[in-house]
KEDRENDO-257486 format. One line per field, with one value per residue (C-alpha): x, y, z; residue number from 1; residue in three letters. Coordinates in steps of 0.25 Angstrom, whole numbers, plus 5000, padded with zeros to 4 digits. Example, Ala and Ser with C-alpha at 12.3 -4.5 7.8 and 13.67 -1.06 7.14 Angstrom:
c1: c(5049 5055)
c2: c(4982 4996)
c3: c(5031 5029)
seq: c(1 2)
type: c(ALA SER)
end
This chain:
c1: c(5476 5490 5498 5497 5482 5479 5487 5479 5464 5467 5472 5460 5451 5457 5462 5476 5481 5491 5503 5502 5498 5510 5520 5514 5513 5528 5530 5525 5535 5524 5532 5528 5523 5512 5511 5504 5497 5489 5486 5480 5473 5466 5463 5475 5483 5498 5511 5515 5512 5508 5512 5522 5520 5528 5530 5536 5542 5549 5559 5568 5575 5579 5587 5595 5609 5606 5592 5591 5597 5585 5574 5579 5580 5567 5559 5566 5559 5545 5548 5552 5539 5528 5533 5533 5543 5548 5551 5559 5561 5571 5570 5578 5569 5571 5565 5555 5540 5543 5548 5535 5526 5532 5531 5515 5515 5520 5512 5523 5522 5530 5518 5525 5531 5542 5538 5540 5536 5524 5525 5514 5504 5511 5508 5495 5490 5490 5487 5500 5497 5488 5480 5485 5472 5468 5480 5484 5476 5481 5494 5491 5488 5503 5508 5515 5507 5505 5512 5503 5497 5509 5506 5491 5483 5469 5466 5475 5485 5496 5508 5511 5522 5535 5548 5544 5552 5548 5559 5563 5571 5587 5598 5611 5614 5629 5626 5619 5627 5639 5631 5627 5614 5606 5606 5596 5586 5584 5574 5561 5554 5559 5564 5574 5578 5581 5588 5594 5597 5604 5613 5618 5622 5628 5637 5639 5649 5644 5642 5634 5620 5608 5598 5596 5582 5583 5581 5584 5575 5570 5556 5561 5568 5553 5550 5559 5555 5538 5540 5550 5535 5527 5536 5534 5518 5517 5508 5510 5501 5491 5482 5468 5463 5459 5474 5470 5484 5483 5494 5500 5517 5516 5508 5515 5522 5526 5534 5539 5547 5554 5556 5564 5569 5576 5582 5587 5596 5599 5603 5612 5605 5601 5610 5607 5602 5605 5597 5594 5604 5615 5609 5609 5624 5627 5618 5625 5639 5633 5632 5616 5610 5594 5589 5574 5576 5570 5574 5583 5591 5599 5604 5608 5618 5624 5625 5631 5640 5647 5648 5633 5629 5622 5609 5615 5626 5615 5606 5620 5621 5606 5592 5580 5566 5554 5554 5554 5538 5536 5532 5517 5515 5512 5522 5533 5529 5538 5536 5529 5542 5540 5544 5528 5527 5514 5509 5507 5491 5495 5502 5496 5497 5494 5493 5507 5512 5506 5511 5524 5522 5518 5532 5539 5532 5535 5546 5557 5567 5564 5560 5572 5580 5578 5564 5573 5584 5571 5564 5553 5547 5530 5522 5523 5522 5535 5544 5539 5541 5539 5539 5547 5555 5557 5571 5576 5569 5575 5583 5582 5579 5572 5562 5562 5556 5546 5542 5545 5544 5536 5524 5526 5526 5515 5514 5516 5507 5509 5500 5502 5509 5515 5528 5526 5525 5537 5545 5539 5543 5555 5558 5553 5562 5573 5571 5567 5580 5588 5582 5569 5559 5550 5536 5536 5543 5532 5521 5526 5528 5513 5507 5516 5512 5498 5500 5503 5490 5482)
c2: c(5230 5230 5220 5231 5235 5221 5217 5230 5223 5208 5214 5225 5212 5201 5191 5192 5196 5208 5199 5195 5210 5215 5205 5206 5221 5219 5209 5221 5231 5241 5247 5244 5258 5256 5243 5249 5258 5249 5239 5252 5256 5241 5243 5233 5235 5241 5230 5240 5243 5257 5252 5246 5232 5221 5206 5196 5185 5172 5165 5155 5162 5176 5165 5157 5167 5162 5171 5179 5192 5191 5187 5201 5209 5204 5208 5220 5225 5222 5229 5242 5238 5236 5245 5233 5227 5214 5203 5195 5182 5171 5157 5146 5135 5124 5132 5141 5132 5130 5144 5148 5140 5147 5161 5157 5153 5163 5174 5181 5173 5179 5186 5178 5165 5156 5142 5128 5114 5113 5124 5131 5118 5121 5134 5136 5125 5130 5144 5150 5154 5164 5156 5163 5160 5172 5179 5172 5176 5171 5165 5148 5151 5157 5145 5132 5119 5116 5128 5135 5119 5119 5128 5126 5120 5115 5126 5136 5143 5144 5147 5152 5148 5154 5145 5134 5123 5109 5098 5094 5082 5085 5080 5080 5079 5077 5065 5057 5062 5056 5044 5040 5046 5057 5070 5074 5063 5063 5053 5055 5044 5036 5024 5032 5041 5026 5021 5034 5033 5020 5024 5036 5029 5016 5029 5039 5038 5034 5048 5053 5049 5049 5055 5065 5062 5070 5061 5068 5069 5083 5088 5093 5078 5076 5085 5081 5065 5070 5071 5054 5050 5055 5051 5036 5039 5040 5048 5047 5058 5065 5079 5083 5097 5097 5093 5079 5070 5055 5049 5036 5032 5020 5022 5015 5026 5031 5018 5017 5030 5027 5016 5022 5031 5020 5014 5028 5026 5014 5014 5025 5034 5046 5053 5046 5055 5067 5081 5088 5100 5088 5080 5095 5095 5082 5085 5100 5090 5080 5069 5068 5065 5067 5073 5084 5097 5111 5120 5131 5117 5126 5135 5125 5118 5130 5135 5121 5119 5131 5124 5123 5139 5143 5139 5135 5127 5118 5116 5112 5100 5097 5098 5095 5088 5080 5071 5055 5050 5040 5026 5027 5045 5053 5062 5069 5075 5085 5093 5105 5110 5125 5138 5147 5158 5161 5171 5170 5171 5181 5190 5204 5207 5198 5207 5212 5196 5192 5203 5200 5184 5190 5200 5185 5177 5188 5198 5197 5201 5188 5180 5183 5185 5172 5164 5161 5151 5145 5140 5144 5156 5154 5162 5152 5164 5170 5157 5152 5154 5168 5172 5182 5174 5163 5165 5162 5150 5147 5135 5121 5117 5129 5128 5111 5116 5125 5115 5102 5100 5111 5104 5093 5098 5095 5097 5085 5084 5095 5099 5105 5091 5090 5092 5082 5072 5077 5074 5058 5057 5062 5052 5040 5046 5047 5030 5027 5032 5024 5012 5009 5000 5010 5004 5001 5016 5023 5017 5021 5036 5036 5032 5043 5053 5049 5054 5067 5070 5062)
c3: c(5175 5180 5190 5201 5201 5198 5214 5218 5215 5220 5232 5233 5229 5241 5228 5235 5250 5256 5253 5239 5235 5242 5238 5223 5223 5226 5217 5206 5211 5221 5231 5246 5244 5235 5239 5252 5244 5235 5249 5254 5243 5242 5256 5262 5272 5267 5268 5280 5293 5298 5313 5319 5324 5329 5326 5331 5321 5325 5314 5313 5302 5310 5317 5310 5302 5288 5287 5301 5292 5280 5292 5300 5286 5281 5296 5296 5282 5287 5299 5288 5281 5289 5301 5309 5320 5320 5329 5323 5333 5327 5332 5328 5318 5328 5340 5333 5337 5352 5352 5344 5354 5365 5363 5357 5369 5377 5371 5362 5351 5337 5329 5314 5315 5306 5306 5301 5299 5310 5316 5311 5316 5329 5331 5323 5331 5345 5340 5338 5326 5317 5305 5294 5283 5283 5280 5267 5258 5245 5248 5248 5233 5232 5242 5241 5241 5256 5261 5267 5273 5281 5288 5291 5303 5302 5290 5298 5290 5301 5296 5281 5271 5273 5264 5258 5261 5258 5258 5242 5238 5239 5229 5228 5214 5216 5224 5215 5205 5213 5215 5201 5201 5192 5200 5190 5194 5208 5214 5212 5221 5234 5225 5216 5230 5237 5225 5223 5239 5234 5226 5233 5244 5236 5230 5239 5251 5266 5271 5261 5260 5248 5257 5270 5278 5292 5301 5315 5325 5322 5316 5305 5301 5300 5290 5281 5282 5279 5264 5267 5272 5263 5252 5256 5258 5274 5279 5294 5299 5290 5297 5293 5291 5304 5308 5312 5311 5308 5310 5306 5306 5299 5288 5275 5271 5284 5286 5273 5275 5288 5284 5271 5281 5289 5278 5275 5287 5289 5274 5275 5264 5273 5285 5301 5312 5303 5302 5292 5294 5293 5281 5272 5276 5272 5257 5256 5257 5247 5256 5255 5242 5243 5254 5257 5260 5259 5247 5259 5258 5246 5256 5266 5256 5253 5266 5271 5257 5252 5238 5238 5241 5229 5224 5211 5217 5225 5214 5206 5218 5222 5220 5224 5220 5228 5236 5229 5228 5236 5234 5230 5230 5221 5223 5230 5244 5254 5268 5268 5277 5274 5285 5287 5294 5305 5314 5330 5332 5344 5332 5336 5321 5315 5302 5302 5304 5291 5284 5291 5284 5273 5272 5276 5264 5254 5255 5244 5256 5265 5250 5245 5257 5266 5262 5248 5258 5263 5255 5243 5246 5252 5239 5227 5216 5223 5217 5208 5193 5190 5204 5210 5217 5208 5204 5219 5216 5202 5206 5202 5217 5222 5209 5215 5228 5221 5209 5215 5231 5235 5228 5236 5251 5260 5276 5285 5295 5305 5318 5330 5334 5326 5331 5344 5336 5326 5334 5338 5322 5322 5332 5325 5312 5318 5325 5313 5305 5317 5314 5321 5318 5307 5308 5323 5326 5314 5325 5337 5330 5327 5339 5345 5336 5338 5352 5347 5340 5349)
seq: c(1 2 3 4 5 6 7 8 9 10 11 12 13 14 15 16 17 18 19 20 21 22 23 24 25 26 27 28 29 30 31 32 33 34 35 36 37 38 39 40 41 42 43 44 45 46 47 48 49 50 51 52 53 54 55 56 57 58 59 60 61 62 63 64 65 66 67 68 69 70 71 72 73 74 75 76 77 78 79 80 81 82 83 84 85 86 87 88 89 90 91 92 93 94 95 96 97 98 99 100 101 102 103 104 105 106 107 108 109 110 111 112 113 114 115 116 117 118 119 120 121 122 123 124 125 126 127 128 129 130 131 132 133 134 135 136 137 138 139 140 141 142 143 144 145 146 147 148 149 150 151 152 153 154 155 156 157 158 159 160 161 162 163 164 165 166 167 168 169 170 171 172 173 174 175 176 177 178 179 180 181 182 183 184 185 186 187 188 189 190 191 192 193 194 195 196 197 198 199 200 201 202 203 204 205 206 207 208 209 210 211 212 213 214 215 216 217 218 219 220 221 222 223 224 225 226 227 228 229 230 231 232 233 234 235 236 237 238 239 240 241 242 243 244 245 246 247 248 249 250 251 252 253 254 255 256 257 258 259 260 261 262 263 264 265 266 267 268 269 270 271 272 273 274 275 276 277 278 279 280 281 282 283 284 285 286 287 288 289 290 291 292 293 294 295 296 297 298 299 300 301 302 303 304 305 306 307 308 309 310 311 312 313 314 315 316 317 318 319 320 321 322 323 324 325 326 327 328 329 330 331 332 333 334 335 336 337 338 339 340 341 342 343 344 345 346 347 348 349 350 351 352 353 354 355 356 357 358 359 360 361 362 363 364 365 366 367 368 369 370 371 372 373 374 375 376 377 378 379 380 381 382 383 384 385 386 387 388 389 390 391 392 393 394 395 396 397 398 399 400 401 402 403 404 405 406 407 408 409 410 411 412 413 414 415 416 417 418 419 420 421 422 423 424 425 426 427 428 429 430 431 432 433 434 435 436 437 438 439 440 441 442 443 444 445 446 447 448 449 450 451 452 453 454)
type: c(UNK UNK UNK UNK UNK UNK UNK UNK UNK UNK UNK UNK UNK UNK UNK UNK UNK UNK UNK UNK UNK UNK UNK UNK UNK UNK UNK UNK UNK UNK UNK UNK UNK UNK UNK UNK UNK UNK UNK UNK UNK UNK UNK UNK UNK UNK UNK UNK UNK UNK UNK UNK UNK UNK UNK UNK UNK UNK UNK UNK UNK UNK UNK UNK UNK UNK UNK UNK UNK UNK UNK UNK UNK UNK UNK UNK UNK UNK UNK UNK UNK UNK UNK UNK UNK UNK UNK UNK UNK UNK UNK UNK UNK UNK UNK UNK UNK UNK UNK UNK UNK UNK UNK UNK UNK UNK UNK UNK UNK UNK UNK UNK UNK UNK UNK UNK UNK UNK UNK UNK UNK UNK UNK UNK UNK UNK UNK UNK UNK UNK UNK UNK UNK UNK UNK UNK UNK UNK UNK UNK UNK UNK UNK UNK UNK UNK UNK UNK UNK UNK UNK UNK UNK UNK UNK UNK UNK UNK UNK UNK UNK UNK UNK UNK UNK UNK UNK UNK UNK UNK UNK UNK UNK UNK UNK UNK UNK UNK UNK UNK UNK UNK UNK UNK UNK UNK UNK UNK UNK UNK UNK UNK UNK UNK UNK UNK UNK UNK UNK UNK UNK UNK UNK UNK UNK UNK UNK UNK UNK UNK UNK UNK UNK UNK UNK UNK UNK UNK UNK UNK UNK UNK UNK UNK UNK UNK UNK UNK UNK UNK UNK UNK UNK UNK UNK UNK UNK UNK UNK UNK UNK UNK UNK UNK UNK UNK UNK UNK UNK UNK UNK UNK UNK UNK UNK UNK UNK UNK UNK UNK UNK UNK UNK UNK UNK UNK UNK UNK UNK UNK UNK UNK UNK UNK UNK UNK UNK UNK UNK UNK UNK UNK UNK UNK UNK UNK UNK UNK UNK UNK UNK UNK UNK UNK UNK UNK UNK UNK UNK UNK UNK UNK UNK UNK UNK UNK UNK UNK UNK UNK UNK UNK UNK UNK UNK UNK UNK UNK UNK UNK UNK UNK UNK UNK UNK UNK UNK UNK UNK UNK UNK UNK UNK UNK UNK UNK UNK UNK UNK UNK UNK UNK UNK UNK UNK UNK UNK UNK UNK UNK UNK UNK UNK UNK UNK UNK UNK UNK UNK UNK UNK UNK UNK UNK UNK UNK UNK UNK UNK UNK UNK UNK UNK UNK UNK UNK UNK UNK UNK UNK UNK UNK UNK UNK UNK UNK UNK UNK UNK UNK UNK UNK UNK UNK UNK UNK UNK UNK UNK UNK UNK UNK UNK UNK UNK UNK UNK UNK UNK UNK UNK UNK UNK UNK UNK UNK UNK UNK UNK UNK UNK UNK UNK UNK UNK UNK UNK UNK UNK UNK UNK UNK UNK UNK UNK UNK UNK UNK UNK UNK UNK UNK UNK UNK UNK UNK UNK UNK UNK UNK UNK UNK UNK UNK)
end
């Protein structure tokens, strides 16, 4: 049986979905016309619609100059292929959630939305998003660990993975060498990290720092600090399968993590009152040796420092590994900080909306012109060794994310109330970094967060 015949049989028998059929047929060299004919023969809908339909797509990529043209062109191609009209709604990242909530409450939500962090829970929990369980088929079998879990609430998949971008442990080879450390041996445990930071502090100039940890009053600071809480054995918010959250910000591991943070600031080991953007600029210019950040940092470093404007240059000067393992922990852990796509529960043409989601997560033009700069592609088979796009992730840093970092990611205890709770948490984080008593402030935080979930 030829590969094409086998593929047709798998579709006809229901073993694969339409998205997988289209992608795999295209990979085998079948033309769009040929794919249409094969799907028609199997009794399935063709990948192009015969009637013009309008969809709206809200995203932040179109609001950013670095990615606007790529997304605009990709959407034009989708329109042509599907005889559809796409209303592209550009919203700055920090305005996405409130604007989506306003549009939904006003009865005019976008059909497809780009999401991040807790947004699938906030919108899905309020009924604004369409559960996608019946659409995803066997995609879970080709997904990275926890990439679907980070968009799932009470058993409903409200968002599918778009770009996979958890935080890995970045290290500056140059700064390690400058301090007399072996750049091929980054720290693998918290003890090793503390020892190396002490060495770096003694050898670096005063305007350089061993590690960068975001202690600004932003919700993203919390995303960046979750891995450190888990690393020390903390688990201050635990969600069960029904969405109930148990809260205790004074457990031993959480207290240890916040005490460690306070000591870092006190001992001039991390910049005080710096947000992640400023820390990235410091790292690009040889002023921060270690930090947790996503795979997109490669491009950010290049945009910040012309000497790092190629993937090869970034790999020459930096490396990535997993978060150092904490005391008593069995392995490294990081936060499943990814971007997802969701569908409005009010979308009038959900089949076409799902087709746009499939297109954005599998189309070569989208993957190679846009997503490659944002993170790892959402389908594991695309990027692992032997995959059709593995060559785009062949450098050491990209391979470290795929083979080491991504398998360790897990979602925080996201919920519809998380954004409200986060405002209390980042306030406590900033105050503790500034010297407030750790244990008493975390006890206060426990009470504050408990009121949110009461």
